C-alpha positions in Angstrom: 59.5 -21.4 24.7 59.2 -24.4 26.4 55.6 -25.7 26.7 56.3 -27.7 29.8 57.2 -24.3 31.4 54.0 -22.8 29.9 51.7 -25.5 31.2 53.3 -25.4 34.8 52.7 -21.6 34.8 49.2 -21.7 34.0 48.7 -24.8 36.4 50.0 -22.7 39.4 48.5 -19.4 38.7 45.0 -19.7 40.2 46.8 -20.8 43.5 48.4 -17.5 43.4 45.1 -15.6 43.7 43.9 -18.1 46.4 47.0 -17.5 48.6 46.6 -13.5 47.7 43.0 -13.2 48.9 44.0 -15.5 51.9 46.4 -12.9 53.0 44.7 -9.6 52.0 41.2 -10.5 53.8 42.5 -11.2 57.3 44.6 -8.2 56.8 41.4 -5.9 56.3 39.6 -7.7 58.7 42.4 -6.8 61.4 42.9 -3.4 60.2 39.0 -2.3 59.7 36.6 -5.0 60.6 37.7 -6.3 64.1 38.5 -2.8 65.5 35.0 -1.3 64.7 33.0 -4.3 65.7 34.8 -5.2 69.0 36.0 -2.0 70.4 34.4 0.7 68.1 31.3 2.7 67.6 29.2 -0.7 67.0 29.6 -2.2 70.4 27.5 -1.2 73.3 30.0 -2.6 75.9 32.3 0.3 75.6 33.8 1.6 78.9 33.5 5.1 77.7 29.7 4.8 77.4 29.6 3.8 81.3 29.7 6.4 84.0 32.2 5.5 87.0 29.1 4.7 89.2 27.8 2.2 86.7 31.1 0.4 86.5 31.0 0.5 90.4 27.9 -1.2 90.5 28.7 -3.8 87.9 31.7 -4.5 89.7 29.5 -4.9 93.4 27.0 -7.0 91.3 29.7 -9.3 90.0 31.2 -9.7 93.6 34.5 -8.2 92.7 34.0 -5.9 95.6 32.3 -6.3 98.8 29.7 -4.1 100.4 32.3 -2.1 102.4 34.4 -1.3 99.6 31.6 -0.4 97.3 30.2 2.1 100.1 33.7 3.6 100.3 34.2 4.0 96.6 30.7 5.3 96.2 31.4 8.2 98.8 34.6 8.9 96.8 32.8 9.3 93.7 29.9 11.6 95.2 
């Protein structure tokens, strides 16, 4: 075997593992971590946890709808 080839192989071998983990860690983050924390069980801002009336009140408080729209939609929900 050529000793130059062996030296190059051992020189670049650690970079393989760095590249490997740089690819694997974000993959796990996307598939497992991000989904659970942003939209999953751990978040308290889930739309499923709020009633339609709560959402309507929030929209009114933010100014997304005016008082007339709020009252109309409130009647529809009741």
